N, C-alpha and C positions, 0 to 999 in steps of 0.2 A: 504494500500500500504506500502511496505517496500523498503528500498534502498539497491542496490547491494553493498556488502562490499568489502573493499580493501583486497583481498586475494591472488593476484598473485605477485610473486617476480620479480626482474629484470631478473633472469634466465628464468622465464616463458616468459617474454616479448621477450628476445633474441631468445628463443626457438620457439616462435610463428613466429617471422620474418623468421628465418632460416627454421623452420618446415613447414611453409605455402609456402614459396617460393620454397625451394628445395623439390623435391619428386615426381613430375609428368612431368612438362614441359620439364625438362632437358632430360627425357627419351623419351617422345613421340613427342617432337618438333624438336629433333636433325636432323631427316631426312628432315623435312620441311625446316629447315635453309639451309641445303646442297642443296636442290632442288631449293629454291629461290635464292641461290648464284650461280646458273648455274653449279652446280657440283664442284665448286671450294672450297677446304678446306681453303686456306688462306682468301678468301672472307668471308667464313662462320665464321672463328675465329674472323675476324674483326667485323662481325655483333654481335657476343657474347660480344666483348669488348664494342662496342657502346651501346648495350642494357644495359650492366652492368653500364656504366657511367651514362646513363639516370636514371636508378634506384637509383644510389648512390646520385646524385645531387638532385633528387626528395626527397629522404629520408632525406638528410642533410637539405633541405629547410623545410620539415615538422618537423624536430627535433627542429628547431628554433621556429616554431609556437607552437609546443607541450610544449616548456619550459614556455609558457605564459598562456595557456588555458587548463583547465581540467574540464570535467563535465560527460557526458555519450555519447559515440559514437564520438570520437575525431574529425573526419572529419566534422561532422555536427556542432560541437562547433566552429570550425574554420570558416566554411561558415557563420554561424550566426554572429560571431564577425566581419567578413569582410563586409558583405552586408546586414545583418539584418535577422530576423527570417523567412521571406518568402523565401528568397534564400536558407537558411539552410534547410527549410522544403523540397524543391524540390531536394536538394542534398540527403537528407535522404531518400526521396521517391525513387529516382533513385537507391541508394545503396541497399535499402531494397527489391525492387520489380524487379530489373533488374540485377545489378552488381553481388552481392553476390550469389543469388540463381542460376543464369545462370552458374556461375563458379563452384558452388558446384555440379551441374548436370554433368558438364563435368568431374570434378574430380572423381565422383563416377564411371563414365564410364571408365576412365583411370585405376582406381583401379581394376575394373572388367576385363579390357583388360589384365593387367599383371597377374591377377589370372588365367585367361584362358591360358596364356603362361606357367605359373608355373605348371599347371596340364596337359599340352600338349593336350589341348582340341581343338586345331585348327592348321591347317597347313598353313604356310605363315603368312599373315597379319590377326590378329584376330579381327580387328576393328568392324566387324559387324556380328559376329557369335552369335547365341542365348545365349551361355554360358556367353559371355561378358555382355549382358544386364541383365541376371539373377543375376550375381554377383553384378552388379551395383545397382540393386534394393535392394539386401540384405544389401549391405554396407550403402546405404542411410538410411535404417531403423535402422541399428545398431548404426551408428554414431549419428543420431538424438536421438535415445533412450538413449545413453550415456549422451548426453548433457541435456536431459530432466531429467534423474534420478539423475545424479551427475556431475554438472559442475566442481567441484573441481577435481574429478577423470579424467575428460576430460582434464583439465589443466596438470595433472601429466602425462597423456598419451602423451601430446604434447612434454614434455621434453624427455621422453623415446624414442619416435619415432624419435626425432631429432638426438639422439645419434646413433640409429640403422641405420637410413637412410644414415649416412655418411660412413658406412662400404663399401657398393658396390662402391660408388663414389671414395673413397680414394684408394681402391684396384685396380679398373680399371685405375685410374689416374697413380698410381705408377708402377704397373706391366705392364700395357699397354704401357706406355712411354718407359720403358726399353726394352720390347719386340719389339716395333716398331723400335727403334734405331738399335737393333741387326739384325732383319730380313729385314730391309729396307722398310717396309710398310709405315712408317711415311713419309719418304722422297718421296716415290712414290706418296702418297696421296697429298703431298704439291705441286707436279709438274704436276700431271695428273688429269684433271677434269673429272668427271663422265658425261655420257650422261643422262640427266634428262628427256628429252622429254617435258620440260616446256618452254613455250614462255613468261611466266609472271614473270621472275626472276628479280633480282636486289637487291641492298643492302637495299633499303627501306623495301621491303616485308620480307627480311631475318631478319632485326631488329624487324619488327612487330611480326614475329614468336617467336623471343626471348622474346618479351614482356610478353607472357603468362608464359614462364619459370621463368621470373624475377618478375612476378606479385604476389601480396599477401601481400607485406610488409605493405601496408596501413591498412590491417585488424587489426594490433595490436592496432591502435588508437581506435578501437571499444570497447576495454576493458580498456581504460585509467582510468575510474572511479573505476575499480576493481584492478588496479595496485598500489602496495605500492609506496609511494612517486612518483606519476606520473609525476610531472614536472621535476624531476631529472631522473627517470628511463626510461621514454618513449623516450626521445631523445637518451639516451645511447643504448637502445634496437634497435632503428631504425638505428643508425649509425654503431654499431658493427655488427649487423645482416646483413646489406647490404654488408659490406666489406667481411665478411666470405663467403657469397653466391657467390660473383664475383670470388674470388680466387678459390673456389671449382669447379665452372662451367668451368673455363678456363682449370684447370688441368684435369678435367674429359674428356673434348673434345679432348685435346691433347693425353691423354691416349687411348681413344677409337679409335683415328685415327691410332694407332699402331696395331690394332687387325684385321681389315678387310678393304678392299679397298673402296674407295668412291663409286664405282659402286655397290658393294654388299650392301653398306649402303642404297643407293637409292632404289635398288631392293627389299630389305627386309622390308622397311618402318618401321612400329612400332615394327616389330620383330627383328630389327637390334641389339638391346641390348642383346637379347637372343643368337644370333649368335656370337656376340663379346665376351661375357663371356664364352661361350662354347669353343671358340677358345683359350682363355687364360687359363681356369681352368679345362676344362673337364666337362662332363655332371653332375656328382654329385655335385661338387662345384658350377657349374652354377645354379643348382636347388636351392641351399642354397642362393646364391646371388640374384636370382630372388625373393625368399621369402622376402629378405630384401628390394627389390624394392617395393614389394606389401605393406609392412609395411610403407615404405617411403611415398608411395602414400596415404595411409590411414592417416598418420600424416598430410599431406597437406589438405586432405579432412576434418579432424577434426578441423584444425585451421580455415579454411574458414567457416565451419559450426558454429563454436563458434562465429564468427563475424556475420554470417547471422541470427542467432537466437536472436541477440540483436537489430535488425532493428525495428521491430514493438514495442518492449519495449521502444526504444529510441523515437519513435513517441508518444507513450502513455504518457510518463512522461512529454512531452511537450504539452499535451492536443491537439494533432494534429492527423489528419487522422480519419479513421472509428473507433468507439468504443474505445477511448483511455483508459478508465478505465479498459476495458477487458484485454488489452495488457500490462498494467503496473503492472499486478499482478505477484508477485513472490511467490515461494513455500517455505516450511520450510527449504529446503536445498539450498535456495538462487538461484534458477533457475527461469528465466522469462518464466514460463510454457506455457502460451497462445501464447507468441511470438514465442516459439519453434514450436508449432503446426502450426501456421500461416506460418512460414518460410518453414516448410516441404511441405505444399501445393504449395507454389511458386516453390520450387525445382521440384516437380512433373510436373508442367507446363513446365518448361524449359527443363526437361528431355525429354518430348514429342517433343519439338522443336528440340533438338539435335538428337533424334531418327529419326525424319522426314528428316533430312539431308541425312542420310545413305539410306533411302528408296526412295529418290528422290521426296518427297512430295512438295518441294518448288521450283522445277525447276532448282535450283542451290544450292550451299552449303552456308548457312547462318552461318558463322563461329562465333558462340557464345563463342568460346574460346579466340577470339582476339578482336572482335568488341566492347564488353562492356568495355574492357580495354582501347581501343583507345578513346572512348567517355569520360572515366574517366580522362585520361590524358588531354583531351581538357578542361575538367572542372577545372583541377588543375591550368591551366594557369591563370584563374581569381584570384586564391589565391596567386599565385606568384607575380602578379602585385600589389595586395593589400599589400603584404609584402614590396615590394620596395617603395611603397608610404608611408606606415604608420610606419614602424619599424625604427623610427629615432634614437633610442638609440642604435641600433646595429652597429657593425663594417661594413666596406665596403664589406668585404668578405661575412658575414652572411646576409647582407641586399640586396646586388646587385649581387655578383658573384654566390652564390648558386642558387638563384631563376632565375637569368639570364640564366645560363646554363640549368637549369631545363626547362625553357620555350622553349629553342631551341630544347631540346630533345622531349618535348611534341608535338611541331609543327611537328617534323620529323615523329613521330608515327602517328599522325592524317592524315598527307598527305599520308602516306603509306596505311592507312586503307581505304581511299577513293577508292583505286584501287581494293579492295576486292569485290567479288561477293555479290550482294544483300545488299550492304552498305546502299543505300538509303531506302530500305525496312526496314532494322533494325532501321534506324533513325526514320522512320515513326512509327514503333512499339513502339519505345521509347517515341515519342511524344504522342501516344495514352495512354500509361501508365501514363505519366505526366498529361494528360487531366483528367484521372480518379482521380489522386491526387488532381487536382484543384477542382473537384466536392466534394471530401472527405473533403477538408479543408473549404468548405463553410457552413458546418453545424454549428449550434449554439455552442459556447464554453461553457464548464462546469466551474463552480466555486466551490471551496471547502468552506464550511461554518464552 
């Protein structure tokens, strides 16, 4: 066994926060936020603000914890420090088998969706056309292959993708805002609500929809053992990354509101971004910008995949789960090879679950783009309480204000998630996975001689 080396800089950490968070949800959840907000743009913007503040105070709280602990897979380190190795094990198991692979599956689909738009292979909403699923499968294989062959190159791609993905967001934000003020579309959207046809709206579900767009910042803690000066750089990456994301999201939504009406936004669904950039820049420039959107989505996919591939390795180095010696193996290029392969298999499973939603296999839509995030926020509450009890050397702001506000935000998201279709079924599925984890952890432990 070899140890993963400290090879990532502060910029890679910030790029991972920004690169994982920005790049998919902001594009494909924007219409969901409008619909959940009953077609009201002011309410939708409020939801983006609330969701951003929840992410910010969560990241600030974790930055305090991160300044004290560093091992491998930061979230698990924190859970072990708070409540012991058994609790940490189940947190690790949940992250490894449910949270990261389910989100990677969704992100591959989102990347495929915007590639389908890029090549004009679907009319209207491209969510469930064959090309979207074909591209999704290709991207899953390609990104996992990159992380298997060269994790260092995957880290460099993360930085490059962060820079590229900001281009369409900033252009839409600036040009759309100016155009909207000139043509009056922004004012109209602020005063006239769209007809959504939805009876399940409200600020809670709107904020829950933003949770996917804001999610992913916690993934950077999975590489804290590979980050240079982790106790210094991880808190900085979390804090600055979160602030950058909130600012960009608000500017983008304001800019997009100046391109098309709320009603057109609702009617177009996931194709709204294509209509918006076509309206602003014309077909050729629109194609180039959609290409940047695809790269943006791939950057997010790469960042979450980077985190997902560390899960089984993290279990292995702790001598936990099935076959720990198998999954703690690293290659000559310092990649956790068997952990990468195992993570790929889990992503395939969750891709089938996500595919089944669109085929009606489950009777309703089990939204694995939001439900795992809500459960993760519920888990965070236990860590925030531990902070408030244990961090006696910290200031009032860092010990009570940050985690206190983070608790309020987490409760808000969990309550909203309870309203989603198949929430209880997803919880039961989670319990089933944890039961498998219980059986896996009952095997005899190995000892090194």
